[in-house]
N, CA, C and O atoms as CSV, one atom per row, in Angstrom:
chain,resi,resn,atom,element,x,y,z
A,1,MET,N,N,-2.780,-22.530,-14.237
A,1,MET,CA,C,-2.890,-22.412,-12.793
A,1,MET,C,C,-3.448,-21.025,-12.463
A,1,MET,O,O,-2.965,-20.011,-12.966
A,2,THR,N,N,-4.461,-21.005,-11.620
A,2,THR,CA,C,-5.013,-19.714,-11.198
A,2,THR,C,C,-3.997,-19.002,-10.315
A,2,THR,O,O,-3.066,-19.614,-9.791
A,3,TRP,N,N,-4.195,-17.699,-10.163
A,3,TRP,CA,C,-3.230,-16.963,-9.357
A,3,TRP,C,C,-3.275,-17.407,-7.905
A,3,TRP,O,O,-2.239,-17.420,-7.241
A,4,ILE,N,N,-4.456,-17.775,-7.389
A,4,ILE,CA,C,-4.538,-18.202,-5.992
A,4,ILE,C,C,-3.857,-19.555,-5.800
A,4,ILE,O,O,-3.258,-19.806,-4.754
A,5,ASP,N,N,-3.946,-20.433,-6.811
A,5,ASP,CA,C,-3.202,-21.698,-6.749
A,5,ASP,C,C,-1.700,-21.416,-6.761
A,5,ASP,O,O,-0.931,-22.043,-6.032
A,6,TRP,N,N,-1.301,-20.464,-7.600
A,6,TRP,CA,C,0.107,-20.063,-7.646
A,6,TRP,C,C,0.541,-19.496,-6.295
A,6,TRP,O,O,1.596,-19.852,-5.771
A,7,TYR,N,N,-0.292,-18.605,-5.736
A,7,TYR,CA,C,0.012,-18.006,-4.434
A,7,TYR,C,C,0.138,-19.092,-3.363
A,7,TYR,O,O,1.073,-19.078,-2.563
A,8,ASP,N,N,-0.806,-20.030,-3.357
A,8,ASP,CA,C,-0.767,-21.115,-2.374
A,8,ASP,C,C,0.488,-21.972,-2.508
A,8,ASP,O,O,0.950,-22.558,-1.529
A,9,SER,N,N,1.039,-22.045,-3.723
A,9,SER,CA,C,2.232,-22.865,-3.949
A,9,SER,C,C,3.519,-22.187,-3.469
A,9,SER,O,O,4.551,-22.844,-3.334
A,10,LEU,N,N,3.463,-20.888,-3.214
A,10,LEU,CA,C,4.653,-20.167,-2.761
A,10,LEU,C,C,4.981,-20.517,-1.310
A,10,LEU,O,O,4.084,-20.749,-0.499
A,11,ALA,N,N,6.266,-20.552,-0.997
A,11,ALA,CA,C,6.682,-20.666,0.397
A,11,ALA,C,C,6.417,-19.322,1.061
A,11,ALA,O,O,6.773,-18.271,0.528
A,12,LYS,N,N,5.782,-19.371,2.242
A,12,LYS,CA,C,5.430,-18.155,2.963
A,12,LYS,C,C,5.768,-18.327,4.439
A,12,LYS,O,O,5.818,-19.452,4.937
A,13,PRO,N,N,6.001,-17.223,5.141
A,13,PRO,CA,C,6.206,-17.344,6.589
A,13,PRO,C,C,4.970,-17.965,7.237
A,13,PRO,O,O,3.851,-17.774,6.760
A,14,SER,N,N,5.172,-18.695,8.305
A,14,SER,CA,C,4.055,-19.375,8.982
A,14,SER,C,C,3.025,-18.393,9.526
A,14,SER,O,O,1.870,-18.766,9.732
A,15,TRP,N,N,3.416,-17.163,9.758
A,15,TRP,CA,C,2.532,-16.155,10.339
A,15,TRP,C,C,1.813,-15.313,9.280
A,15,TRP,O,O,1.202,-14.295,9.604
A,16,THR,N,N,1.886,-15.737,8.020
A,16,THR,CA,C,1.180,-15.027,6.947
A,16,THR,C,C,-0.328,-15.186,7.145
A,16,THR,O,O,-0.811,-16.311,7.277
A,17,PRO,N,N,-1.074,-14.093,7.168
A,17,PRO,CA,C,-2.532,-14.214,7.311
A,17,PRO,C,C,-3.143,-14.945,6.112
A,17,PRO,O,O,-2.581,-14.956,5.016
A,18,ALA,N,N,-4.282,-15.541,6.343
A,18,ALA,CA,C,-5.028,-16.210,5.272
A,18,ALA,C,C,-5.492,-15.160,4.269
A,18,ALA,O,O,-5.706,-14.005,4.636
A,19,PRO,N,N,-5.649,-15.555,2.998
A,19,PRO,CA,C,-6.133,-14.591,1.992
A,19,PRO,C,C,-7.425,-13.880,2.400
A,19,PRO,O,O,-7.587,-12.693,2.115
A,20,ALA,N,N,-8.339,-14.581,3.057
A,20,ALA,CA,C,-9.596,-13.946,3.480
A,20,ALA,C,C,-9.329,-12.833,4.498
A,20,ALA,O,O,-9.989,-11.795,4.473
A,21,THR,N,N,-8.376,-13.049,5.377
A,21,THR,CA,C,-8.018,-12.025,6.364
A,21,THR,C,C,-7.386,-10.822,5.672
A,21,THR,O,O,-7.683,-9.675,6.009
A,22,ILE,N,N,-6.521,-11.089,4.711
A,22,ILE,CA,C,-5.887,-10.005,3.954
A,22,ILE,C,C,-6.952,-9.176,3.232
A,22,ILE,O,O,-6.899,-7.946,3.238
A,23,ARG,N,N,-7.915,-9.856,2.613
A,23,ARG,CA,C,-9.012,-9.139,1.919
A,23,ARG,C,C,-9.806,-8.290,2.902
A,23,ARG,O,O,-10.156,-7.151,2.593
A,24,LEU,N,N,-10.094,-8.831,4.085
A,24,LEU,CA,C,-10.853,-8.085,5.087
A,24,LEU,C,C,-10.102,-6.836,5.537
A,24,LEU,O,O,-10.688,-5.760,5.657
A,25,ILE,N,N,-8.822,-6.985,5.782
A,25,ILE,CA,C,-8.022,-5.824,6.213
A,25,ILE,C,C,-8.055,-4.735,5.146
A,25,ILE,O,O,-8.260,-3.564,5.465
A,26,TRP,N,N,-7.855,-5.109,3.880
A,26,TRP,CA,C,-7.902,-4.107,2.817
A,26,TRP,C,C,-9.303,-3.513,2.696
A,26,TRP,O,O,-9.443,-2.322,2.418
A,27,ALA,N,N,-10.337,-4.321,2.901
A,27,ALA,CA,C,-11.713,-3.800,2.830
A,27,ALA,C,C,-11.956,-2.749,3.911
A,27,ALA,O,O,-12.723,-1.810,3.702
A,28,LEU,N,N,-11.311,-2.902,5.055
A,28,LEU,CA,C,-11.431,-1.908,6.122
A,28,LEU,C,C,-10.566,-0.678,5.854
A,28,LEU,O,O,-10.950,0.441,6.193
A,29,LEU,N,N,-9.411,-0.886,5.252
A,29,LEU,CA,C,-8.487,0.234,5.009
A,29,LEU,C,C,-8.886,1.099,3.813
A,29,LEU,O,O,-8.736,2.320,3.860
A,30,TYR,N,N,-9.388,0.485,2.750
A,30,TYR,CA,C,-9.655,1.261,1.539
A,30,TYR,C,C,-10.594,2.442,1.749
A,30,TYR,O,O,-10.338,3.498,1.170
A,31,PRO,N,N,-11.659,2.339,2.531
A,31,PRO,CA,C,-12.487,3.547,2.739
A,31,PRO,C,C,-11.714,4.702,3.382
A,31,PRO,O,O,-11.924,5.861,3.025
A,32,VAL,N,N,-10.830,4.393,4.319
A,32,VAL,CA,C,-10.022,5.437,4.955
A,32,VAL,C,C,-9.059,6.038,3.939
A,32,VAL,O,O,-8.872,7.254,3.892
A,33,ILE,N,N,-8.452,5.178,3.128
A,33,ILE,CA,C,-7.522,5.646,2.096
A,33,ILE,C,C,-8.261,6.532,1.100
A,33,ILE,O,O,-7.790,7.619,0.766
A,34,VAL,N,N,-9.409,6.076,0.628
A,34,VAL,CA,C,-10.179,6.838,-0.360
A,34,VAL,C,C,-10.596,8.192,0.217
A,34,VAL,O,O,-10.458,9.218,-0.447
A,35,ALA,N,N,-11.102,8.197,1.443
A,35,ALA,CA,C,-11.561,9.459,2.043
A,35,ALA,C,C,-10.404,10.427,2.259
A,35,ALA,O,O,-10.505,11.603,1.908
A,36,SER,N,N,-9.310,9.944,2.832
A,36,SER,CA,C,-8.203,10.859,3.134
A,36,SER,C,C,-7.470,11.298,1.871
A,36,SER,O,O,-7.129,12.472,1.734
A,37,PHE,N,N,-7.225,10.370,0.948
A,37,PHE,CA,C,-6.565,10.746,-0.299
A,37,PHE,C,C,-7.480,11.658,-1.120
A,37,PHE,O,O,-7.022,12.643,-1.699
A,38,GLY,N,N,-8.758,11.332,-1.167
A,38,GLY,CA,C,-9.715,12.171,-1.898
A,38,GLY,C,C,-9.738,13.584,-1.343
A,38,GLY,O,O,-9.781,14.552,-2.103
A,39,PHE,N,N,-9.711,13.707,-0.035
A,39,PHE,CA,C,-9.674,15.019,0.602
A,39,PHE,C,C,-8.443,15.804,0.149
A,39,PHE,O,O,-8.538,16.986,-0.182
A,40,VAL,N,N,-7.295,15.139,0.139
A,40,VAL,CA,C,-6.052,15.791,-0.291
A,40,VAL,C,C,-6.173,16.263,-1.735
A,40,VAL,O,O,-5.816,17.399,-2.048
A,41,PHE,N,N,-6.668,15.408,-2.607
A,41,PHE,CA,C,-6.797,15.776,-4.019
A,41,PHE,C,C,-7.757,16.946,-4.200
A,41,PHE,O,O,-7.473,17.862,-4.972
A,42,VAL,N,N,-8.884,16.930,-3.502
A,42,VAL,CA,C,-9.860,18.016,-3.606
A,42,VAL,C,C,-9.259,19.322,-3.081
A,42,VAL,O,O,-9.419,20.373,-3.702
A,43,GLN,N,N,-8.575,19.258,-1.951
A,43,GLN,CA,C,-7.972,20.470,-1.393
A,43,GLN,C,C,-6.916,21.046,-2.329
A,43,GLN,O,O,-6.791,22.264,-2.450
A,44,ALA,N,N,-6.162,20.184,-2.985
A,44,ALA,CA,C,-5.157,20.655,-3.949
A,44,ALA,C,C,-5.838,21.299,-5.149
A,44,ALA,O,O,-5.399,22.346,-5.625
A,45,LEU,N,N,-6.903,20.683,-5.637
A,45,LEU,CA,C,-7.635,21.256,-6.781
A,45,LEU,C,C,-8.255,22.599,-6.431
A,45,LEU,O,O,-8.364,23.471,-7.293
A,46,ARG,N,N,-8.659,22.778,-5.193
A,46,ARG,CA,C,-9.246,24.041,-4.736
A,46,ARG,C,C,-8.189,25.086,-4.396
A,46,ARG,O,O,-8.521,26.222,-4.057
A,47,GLY,N,N,-6.919,24.706,-4.486
A,47,GLY,CA,C,-5.843,25.638,-4.182
A,47,GLY,C,C,-5.581,25.816,-2.698
A,47,GLY,O,O,-4.866,26.738,-2.304
A,48,ARG,N,N,-6.141,24.958,-1.877
A,48,ARG,CA,C,-5.959,25.061,-0.428
A,48,ARG,C,C,-4.783,24.215,0.081
A,48,ARG,O,O,-4.495,24.178,1.277
A,49,LEU,N,N,-4.135,23.557,-0.835
A,49,LEU,CA,C,-3.017,22.693,-0.492
A,49,LEU,C,C,-2.013,22.767,-1.633
A,49,LEU,O,O,-2.394,22.624,-2.795
A,50,PRO,N,N,-0.754,22.984,-1.329
A,50,PRO,CA,C,0.241,23.037,-2.411
A,50,PRO,C,C,0.227,21.729,-3.210
A,50,PRO,O,O,0.135,20.643,-2.638
A,51,ARG,N,N,0.317,21.843,-4.491
A,51,ARG,CA,C,0.260,20.645,-5.345
A,51,ARG,C,C,1.408,19.678,-5.059
A,51,ARG,O,O,1.270,18.474,-5.276
A,52,ARG,N,N,2.536,20.194,-4.575
A,52,ARG,CA,C,3.664,19.300,-4.266
A,52,ARG,C,C,3.306,18.318,-3.159
A,52,ARG,O,O,3.896,17.241,-3.071
A,53,VAL,N,N,2.338,18.681,-2.310
A,53,VAL,CA,C,1.887,17.778,-1.246
A,53,VAL,C,C,1.164,16.567,-1.835
A,53,VAL,O,O,1.129,15.501,-1.221
A,54,VAL,N,N,0.599,16.732,-3.007
A,54,VAL,CA,C,-0.169,15.657,-3.647
A,54,VAL,C,C,0.748,14.585,-4.253
A,54,VAL,O,O,0.332,13.437,-4.414
A,55,ILE,N,N,1.969,14.946,-4.583
A,55,ILE,CA,C,2.873,14.017,-5.283
A,55,ILE,C,C,3.022,12.680,-4.553
A,55,ILE,O,O,2.864,11.639,-5.191
A,56,PRO,N,N,3.316,12.652,-3.251
A,56,PRO,CA,C,3.450,11.336,-2.613
A,56,PRO,C,C,2.146,10.536,-2.608
A,56,PRO,O,O,2.174,9.305,-2.621
A,57,PHE,N,N,1.019,11.219,-2.588
A,57,PHE,CA,C,-0.267,10.524,-2.620
A,57,PHE,C,C,-0.497,9.872,-3.988
A,57,PHE,O,O,-1.040,8.771,-4.077
A,58,VAL,N,N,-0.080,10.559,-5.040
A,58,VAL,CA,C,-0.181,9.990,-6.392
A,58,VAL,C,C,0.755,8.793,-6.527
A,58,VAL,O,O,0.370,7.754,-7.064
A,59,VAL,N,N,1.979,8.941,-6.040
A,59,VAL,CA,C,2.949,7.837,-6.092
A,59,VAL,C,C,2.407,6.635,-5.321
A,59,VAL,O,O,2.465,5.502,-5.801
A,60,ASN,N,N,1.883,6.890,-4.129
A,60,ASN,CA,C,1.350,5.809,-3.317
A,60,ASN,C,C,0.180,5.118,-3.992
A,60,ASN,O,O,0.115,3.890,-4.041
A,61,LEU,N,N,-0.735,5.906,-4.505
A,61,LEU,CA,C,-1.903,5.343,-5.176
A,61,LEU,C,C,-1.499,4.484,-6.365
A,61,LEU,O,O,-2.015,3.381,-6.544
A,62,ALA,N,N,-0.584,4.984,-7.170
A,62,ALA,CA,C,-0.122,4.229,-8.338
A,62,ALA,C,C,0.556,2.927,-7.915
A,62,ALA,O,O,0.268,1.865,-8.466
A,63,ALA,N,N,1.454,3.014,-6.937
A,63,ALA,CA,C,2.164,1.805,-6.494
A,63,ALA,C,C,1.205,0.808,-5.853
A,63,ALA,O,O,1.324,-0.398,-6.068
A,64,ASN,N,N,0.262,1.307,-5.073
A,64,ASN,CA,C,-0.720,0.423,-4.444
A,64,ASN,C,C,-1.554,-0.292,-5.506
A,64,ASN,O,O,-1.755,-1.505,-5.434
A,65,LEU,N,N,-2.034,0.459,-6.482
A,65,LEU,CA,C,-2.870,-0.141,-7.528
A,65,LEU,C,C,-2.086,-1.101,-8.428
A,65,LEU,O,O,-2.670,-2.008,-9.019
A,66,LEU,N,N,-0.789,-0.909,-8.532
A,66,LEU,CA,C,0.039,-1.790,-9.370
A,66,LEU,C,C,0.434,-3.091,-8.682
A,66,LEU,O,O,0.845,-4.042,-9.347
A,67,PHE,N,N,0.313,-3.144,-7.365
A,67,PHE,CA,C,0.804,-4.327,-6.653
A,67,PHE,C,C,0.165,-5.620,-7.149
A,67,PHE,O,O,0.882,-6.547,-7.527
A,68,MET,N,N,-1.135,-5.705,-7.156
A,68,MET,CA,C,-1.790,-6.966,-7.557
A,68,MET,C,C,-1.530,-7.327,-9.017
A,68,MET,O,O,-1.273,-8.497,-9.297
A,69,PRO,N,N,-1.582,-6.385,-9.965
A,69,PRO,CA,C,-1.216,-6.768,-11.339
A,69,PRO,C,C,0.218,-7.295,-11.437
A,69,PRO,O,O,0.493,-8.205,-12.219
A,70,ILE,N,N,1.126,-6.727,-10.651
A,70,ILE,CA,C,2.509,-7.199,-10.674
A,70,ILE,C,C,2.608,-8.575,-10.011
A,70,ILE,O,O,3.192,-9.505,-10.567
A,71,PHE,N,N,2.034,-8.688,-8.826
A,71,PHE,CA,C,2.170,-9.918,-8.051
A,71,PHE,C,C,1.339,-11.051,-8.633
A,71,PHE,O,O,1.869,-12.121,-8.932
A,72,ALA,N,N,0.052,-10.825,-8.796
A,72,ALA,CA,C,-0.841,-11.890,-9.244
A,72,ALA,C,C,-0.906,-12.014,-10.756
A,72,ALA,O,O,-1.072,-13.114,-11.284
A,73,GLY,N,N,-0.775,-10.883,-11.462
A,73,GLY,CA,C,-0.842,-10.917,-12.925
A,73,GLY,C,C,0.473,-11.366,-13.540
A,73,GLY,O,O,0.526,-12.368,-14.255
A,74,LEU,N,N,1.524,-10.627,-13.262
A,74,LEU,CA,C,2.844,-10.983,-13.793
A,74,LEU,C,C,3.487,-12.125,-13.003
A,74,LEU,O,O,4.394,-12.799,-13.492
A,75,ARG,N,N,3.003,-12.329,-11.777
A,75,ARG,CA,C,3.562,-13.337,-10.870
A,75,ARG,C,C,5.052,-13.099,-10.645
A,75,ARG,O,O,5.863,-14.024,-10.610
A,76,SER,N,N,5.367,-11.832,-10.498
A,76,SER,CA,C,6.753,-11.429,-10.265
A,76,SER,C,C,6.929,-11.090,-8.790
A,76,SER,O,O,6.612,-9.985,-8.348
A,77,VAL,N,N,7.431,-12.046,-8.050
A,77,VAL,CA,C,7.637,-11.851,-6.615
A,77,VAL,C,C,8.659,-10.744,-6.343
A,77,VAL,O,O,8.407,-9.891,-5.492
A,78,PRO,N,N,9.809,-10.726,-7.040
A,78,PRO,CA,C,10.784,-9.653,-6.761
A,78,PRO,C,C,10.266,-8.258,-7.118
A,78,PRO,O,O,10.494,-7.306,-6.371
A,79,LEU,N,N,9.581,-8.131,-8.240
A,79,LEU,CA,C,9.050,-6.825,-8.632
A,79,LEU,C,C,7.949,-6.379,-7.666
A,79,LEU,O,O,7.838,-5.194,-7.353
A,80,ALA,N,N,7.148,-7.320,-7.199
A,80,ALA,CA,C,6.122,-6.993,-6.204
A,80,ALA,C,C,6.773,-6.529,-4.905
A,80,ALA,O,O,6.253,-5.637,-4.235
A,81,ALA,N,N,7.908,-7.131,-4.545
A,81,ALA,CA,C,8.623,-6.705,-3.345
A,81,ALA,C,C,9.102,-5.262,-3.502
A,81,ALA,O,O,8.967,-4.455,-2.583
A,82,ALA,N,N,9.659,-4.945,-4.661
A,82,ALA,CA,C,10.099,-3.569,-4.911
A,82,ALA,C,C,8.919,-2.607,-4.864
A,82,ALA,O,O,9.026,-1.511,-4.314
A,83,ASP,N,N,7.802,-3.016,-5.437
A,83,ASP,CA,C,6.611,-2.169,-5.455
A,83,ASP,C,C,6.103,-1.901,-4.040
A,83,ASP,O,O,5.779,-0.762,-3.704
A,84,ILE,N,N,6.033,-2.937,-3.215
A,84,ILE,CA,C,5.482,-2.722,-1.868
A,84,ILE,C,C,6.400,-1.859,-1.012
A,84,ILE,O,O,5.935,-1.166,-0.106
A,85,VAL,N,N,7.695,-1.896,-1.292
A,85,VAL,CA,C,8.612,-0.981,-0.593
A,85,VAL,C,C,8.292,0.463,-0.988
A,85,VAL,O,O,8.353,1.363,-0.151
A,86,VAL,N,N,7.953,0.683,-2.250
A,86,VAL,CA,C,7.540,2.019,-2.702
A,86,VAL,C,C,6.245,2.427,-2.000
A,86,VAL,O,O,6.112,3.569,-1.559
A,87,VAL,N,N,5.288,1.497,-1.895
A,87,VAL,CA,C,4.043,1.793,-1.180
A,87,VAL,C,C,4.366,2.207,0.256
A,87,VAL,O,O,3.884,3.231,0.740
A,88,TRP,N,N,5.178,1.409,0.922
A,88,TRP,CA,C,5.534,1.663,2.324
A,88,TRP,C,C,6.213,3.030,2.490
A,88,TRP,O,O,5.810,3.834,3.330
A,89,ALA,N,N,7.242,3.278,1.680
A,89,ALA,CA,C,7.984,4.533,1.790
A,89,ALA,C,C,7.116,5.737,1.438
A,89,ALA,O,O,7.246,6.799,2.046
A,90,SER,N,N,6.242,5.572,0.467
A,90,SER,CA,C,5.408,6.708,0.068
A,90,SER,C,C,4.343,7.035,1.109
A,90,SER,O,O,3.870,8.170,1.157
A,91,ILE,N,N,3.954,6.073,1.943
A,91,ILE,CA,C,3.041,6.402,3.051
A,91,ILE,C,C,3.756,7.355,4.011
A,91,ILE,O,O,3.181,8.351,4.450
A,92,LEU,N,N,4.991,7.045,4.327
A,92,LEU,CA,C,5.765,7.952,5.195
A,92,LEU,C,C,5.891,9.327,4.564
A,92,LEU,O,O,5.747,10.347,5.238
A,93,TRP,N,N,6.161,9.347,3.264
A,93,TRP,CA,C,6.278,10.607,2.522
A,93,TRP,C,C,4.957,11.377,2.591
A,93,TRP,O,O,4.956,12.592,2.794
A,94,CYS,N,N,3.841,10.675,2.424
A,94,CYS,CA,C,2.522,11.320,2.515
A,94,CYS,C,C,2.342,11.981,3.878
A,94,CYS,O,O,1.913,13.132,3.965
A,95,VAL,N,N,2.670,11.255,4.930
A,95,VAL,CA,C,2.499,11.757,6.289
A,95,VAL,C,C,3.337,13.020,6.504
A,95,VAL,O,O,2.844,14.019,7.027
A,96,VAL,N,N,4.596,12.965,6.098
A,96,VAL,CA,C,5.481,14.129,6.260
A,96,VAL,C,C,4.980,15.312,5.437
A,96,VAL,O,O,4.997,16.448,5.912
A,97,ALA,N,N,4.536,15.056,4.214
A,97,ALA,CA,C,4.090,16.132,3.322
A,97,ALA,C,C,2.812,16.804,3.800
A,97,ALA,O,O,2.673,18.022,3.690
A,98,VAL,N,N,1.879,16.022,4.329
A,98,VAL,CA,C,0.571,16.583,4.675
A,98,VAL,C,C,0.490,17.068,6.130
A,98,VAL,O,O,-0.388,17.863,6.463
A,99,TRP,N,N,1.380,16.606,6.986
A,99,TRP,CA,C,1.332,16.953,8.414
A,99,TRP,C,C,1.187,18.451,8.683
A,99,TRP,O,O,0.341,18.828,9.494
A,100,PRO,N,N,1.973,19.324,8.041
A,100,PRO,CA,C,1.837,20.758,8.345
A,100,PRO,C,C,0.491,21.355,7.920
A,100,PRO,O,O,0.126,22.440,8.371
A,101,HIS,N,N,-0.228,20.669,7.075
A,101,HIS,CA,C,-1.466,21.224,6.509
A,101,HIS,C,C,-2.731,20.610,7.118
A,101,HIS,O,O,-3.646,21.328,7.522
A,102,TYR,N,N,-2.771,19.282,7.178
A,102,TYR,CA,C,-3.943,18.559,7.671
A,102,TYR,C,C,-3.456,17.354,8.480
A,102,TYR,O,O,-3.251,16.264,7.945
A,103,ARG,N,N,-3.282,17.577,9.751
A,103,ARG,CA,C,-2.740,16.504,10.601
A,103,ARG,C,C,-3.651,15.296,10.661
A,103,ARG,O,O,-3.171,14.170,10.793
A,104,TRP,N,N,-4.965,15.504,10.567
A,104,TRP,CA,C,-5.869,14.365,10.639
A,104,TRP,C,C,-5.626,13.407,9.474
A,104,TRP,O,O,-5.777,12.195,9.625
A,105,VAL,N,N,-5.250,13.948,8.310
A,105,VAL,CA,C,-4.952,13.085,7.158
A,105,VAL,C,C,-3.706,12.259,7.460
A,105,VAL,O,O,-3.655,11.068,7.153
A,106,ALA,N,N,-2.707,12.889,8.060
A,106,ALA,CA,C,-1.484,12.164,8.430
A,106,ALA,C,C,-1.802,11.060,9.434
A,106,ALA,O,O,-1.342,9.929,9.277
A,107,VAL,N,N,-2.571,11.375,10.444
A,107,VAL,CA,C,-2.918,10.395,11.477
A,107,VAL,C,C,-3.773,9.269,10.891
A,107,VAL,O,O,-3.662,8.118,11.314
A,108,ALA,N,N,-4.614,9.599,9.931
A,108,ALA,CA,C,-5.465,8.581,9.298
A,108,ALA,C,C,-4.649,7.523,8.557
A,108,ALA,O,O,-5.153,6.438,8.267
A,109,GLN,N,N,-3.394,7.838,8.250
A,109,GLN,CA,C,-2.543,6.880,7.540
A,109,GLN,C,C,-1.901,5.850,8.469
A,109,GLN,O,O,-1.294,4.892,7.990
A,110,VAL,N,N,-2.021,6.023,9.770
A,110,VAL,CA,C,-1.363,5.125,10.719
A,110,VAL,C,C,-1.802,3.663,10.548
A,110,VAL,O,O,-0.935,2.792,10.479
A,111,PRO,N,N,-3.108,3.350,10.475
A,111,PRO,CA,C,-3.474,1.939,10.267
A,111,PRO,C,C,-2.981,1.403,8.918
A,111,PRO,O,O,-2.562,0.249,8.821
A,112,TYR,N,N,-3.030,2.229,7.897
A,112,TYR,CA,C,-2.532,1.863,6.567
A,112,TYR,C,C,-1.040,1.563,6.648
A,112,TYR,O,O,-0.573,0.556,6.116
A,113,PHE,N,N,-0.295,2.441,7.317
A,113,PHE,CA,C,1.141,2.244,7.460
A,113,PHE,C,C,1.448,0.974,8.258
A,113,PHE,O,O,2.349,0.214,7.903
A,114,ALA,N,N,0.696,0.750,9.332
A,114,ALA,CA,C,0.912,-0.450,10.149
A,114,ALA,C,C,0.692,-1.716,9.324
A,114,ALA,O,O,1.512,-2.633,9.361
A,115,TRP,N,N,-0.404,-1.767,8.585
A,115,TRP,CA,C,-0.685,-2.939,7.764
A,115,TRP,C,C,0.363,-3.106,6.667
A,115,TRP,O,O,0.854,-4.214,6.451
A,116,VAL,N,N,0.708,-2.040,5.983
A,116,VAL,CA,C,1.689,-2.144,4.897
A,116,VAL,C,C,3.070,-2.508,5.445
A,116,VAL,O,O,3.857,-3.154,4.754
A,117,SER,N,N,3.367,-2.100,6.671
A,117,SER,CA,C,4.630,-2.526,7.287
A,117,SER,C,C,4.658,-4.040,7.442
A,117,SER,O,O,5.658,-4.684,7.127
A,118,LEU,N,N,3.556,-4.605,7.930
A,118,LEU,CA,C,3.467,-6.061,8.047
A,118,LEU,C,C,3.476,-6.719,6.665
A,118,LEU,O,O,4.182,-7.703,6.446
A,119,ALA,N,N,2.698,-6.177,5.748
A,119,ALA,CA,C,2.627,-6.740,4.393
A,119,ALA,C,C,3.982,-6.680,3.691
A,119,ALA,O,O,4.337,-7.591,2.943
A,120,THR,N,N,4.733,-5.613,3.932
A,120,THR,CA,C,6.069,-5.493,3.340
A,120,THR,C,C,6.989,-6.573,3.907
A,120,THR,O,O,7.747,-7.200,3.168
A,121,THR,N,N,6.921,-6.783,5.200
A,121,THR,CA,C,7.726,-7.828,5.832
A,121,THR,C,C,7.361,-9.198,5.255
A,121,THR,O,O,8.239,-10.011,4.965
A,122,ILE,N,N,6.080,-9.441,5.093
A,122,ILE,CA,C,5.630,-10.716,4.498
A,122,ILE,C,C,6.150,-10.842,3.073
A,122,ILE,O,O,6.705,-11.874,2.698
A,123,GLN,N,N,5.968,-9.786,2.279
A,123,GLN,CA,C,6.383,-9.846,0.869
A,123,GLN,C,C,7.891,-10.038,0.743
A,123,GLN,O,O,8.349,-10.820,-0.090
A,124,LEU,N,N,8.656,-9.337,1.554
A,124,LEU,CA,C,10.107,-9.510,1.500
A,124,LEU,C,C,10.505,-10.919,1.939
A,124,LEU,O,O,11.461,-11.491,1.414
A,125,SER,N,N,9.772,-11.472,2.896
A,125,SER,CA,C,10.025,-12.858,3.315
A,125,SER,C,C,9.667,-13.837,2.204
A,125,SER,O,O,10.419,-14.776,1.942
A,126,ILE,N,N,8.541,-13.631,1.556
A,126,ILE,CA,C,8.151,-14.491,0.427
A,126,ILE,C,C,9.197,-14.407,-0.683
A,126,ILE,O,O,9.547,-15.418,-1.291
A,127,THR,N,N,9.684,-13.214,-0.937
A,127,THR,CA,C,10.714,-13.037,-1.961
A,127,THR,C,C,11.963,-13.822,-1.604
A,127,THR,O,O,12.523,-14.525,-2.445
A,128,ALA,N,N,12.399,-13.704,-0.360
A,128,ALA,CA,C,13.599,-14.427,0.080
A,128,ALA,C,C,13.392,-15.935,0.043
A,128,ALA,O,O,14.298,-16.682,-0.327
A,129,MET,N,N,12.195,-16.382,0.427
A,129,MET,CA,C,11.919,-17.821,0.495
A,129,MET,C,C,11.728,-18.469,-0.864
A,129,MET,O,O,11.865,-19.684,-1.011
A,130,ASN,N,N,11.409,-17.641,-1.866
A,130,ASN,CA,C,11.123,-18.182,-3.202
A,130,ASN,C,C,12.131,-17.699,-4.240
A,130,ASN,O,O,11.896,-17.799,-5.444
A,131,GLY,N,N,13.250,-17.178,-3.759
A,131,GLY,CA,C,14.270,-16.596,-4.626
A,131,GLY,C,C,14.892,-17.591,-5.533
A,131,GLY,O,O,15.770,-17.242,-6.322
């Protein structure tokens, strides 16, 4: 069974967006994530930003990149739920860490945070419905 067939077989909330919509949202968010996270990494490498500010961005990036291998590869709904909570919490951590230094980077995370808040709610609902 392909992963999309597996995904389609899961019980999901009725308000879950279609996979094409989810792909579109991520396609719009990833350039903002890449630009703002890249800026943070470059500023840290140049010594213009304390390296401790980079830690939540690294955690977020790792957790974000691990979500699909966990969810679609391992097909582990509970582990994917735990991972997306880390993604969600680390966005808040990123905002708090970078706010005193580059507020525009913090503000740029608002659409990402909004989407991940919805995605977290969906994932936790899928976990509960398929437990």
